[in-house]
C-alpha angles and dihedrals in degrees: 000000000000115000115251113162093196092053089048093050090055088063092062109075094193093060089071093065128097128230118204090345095308130101110264115260103189110199100158099093096130087065096043134329129227121253129248122226090254091064094042091050093047091054096047094040092056092051092046100045113023124005128152138129115286133245127016093036118122102195125095099257093047089054092046093050092046089052091052093046095049090042088059089053089055090051092052090049092052092044092055096039093245117165094231142007085242087072090064122085115189114227137169090261143308092299092059090042091057092044089050089052092051096045092045091055098043093099089061095057126091130182110288095023112137132233120192122207131151137248090246097061123125112243089253087067093046109040097056089056090049085059087061090047093050099040105030105026095247120161116237116209124191123209109222122243118226124228093263091055099258126121120264095246095188091053090046094055091047092057096068116103139156086272095058107118106158134029114187118180138170114242094208122013115240090216109030096031087224114160107216123214092249095164091059092042089052091055091053091047094051093045086057091049092246131141110252117216126183128199099212097172097122099024094059089061100048107033143026111274126206112180092188093053093050089042095226115178089202129011127187127206138164135215106217095066090049092063089267132114128286122255096048135092139131144235116213114204135177109251096246091046094052091046091056097042120098118240117258100211132027128217141077124356094017092080136074096194136355124203133170092256103033147010130221113208126223120247120269133304092026091050087073099043106078119178129354107342127216091278101169092041092052092051090048090049087056088053090050091052090049089051096047093043093062089072128073108251092215092053092048092048091048091052095046092049091047089057091045093050092046090054093045093050092052094045094049088066088068112091092212095053115112116185119212109217129353105195118174090232112045146133131239097286117123116192119178148137134225109231112253094010129103114238092231092055091050092051093049092052091049089051090058086064094046095258113134117204135151125249130188138049095319091220089294105107096154089055092051090050091049090057091039095237133124094224145313144230114256128199111185123187130215140183095284100047119111142204087250090060090050088054090051089052090052093047092047093050092050088055091046091051092053093046096046099039 
């Protein structure tokens, strides 16, 4: 399908609303994206026409809903380049996916074993590894971030040792927009005999992902940033990795048999999906993937980066503008501060003009400490954002600069 941002915008009902008397300019996509009509309709249609619990049911609607749910798993697998739907575990989101990864690997960690992450990780890819540090005596090592927002590759390579057991890295930073060389990092991890985990939350939205090509052992993604609903995400895992991992939750569906003296677990991915899953959300995620997949990823990326670069060029003319991170390879995420102004004040002023951005630490406190700042403003661009909205961001920030100076 040819790329037409105006035609795309018409498919998002919420973009027609006003905020404080101004047309909405939604630039908070790295936090959560808006939903197209196709996703909204898929969610309501399933509830209106055929809803039941999945698996084990024998009646018509149970079979129809199970077919829709498992069909969504197939769509996620194809979207990520996974060999089989059995490599896809449905979760509540990327946070639960990463926690599942950590919990499932706990039995492999001994005191003194090392886990490598980076200073640019989201808290959801830091805190689960702190659990291992606190409870199992693991050693957590952070790869430094250079001034331009890229990883210190020399420092990274020097961190590997015979004790390295896990390497968990973000594919695209939710603050800096930096796209990390995950394929190369994966090679280093596997050469060291470590499990390689990728937080693909942002990358899966803005570029084509192939989990086999990057050779990820485990890969986390979420639905709500991919124009899908909240409460749904997925963990991709290599077959042998999922088979060896311990289940995260216990209950129905994740078992084969239960006896008084023992339990036999179901096969992956069902081993990790205890209880009633997010059925409607999974089906709507499948609809979101269908919707996104009709567009050429290169064309979408080109458009998003054109909007990003237009905004950056205009903002760099402001003497108070301070960009956070300028990596050569990055996605459409623009984090910055205005000198002498608090990020929260800047965001509130922009909101008065209908421009929605994020302000704060963005769940990346180690990254904020590395740059010696308390937080930043973040404008993040998606498929429906326009040059006009970038101009409105520039105009709003000029007004904020005058007001706060």
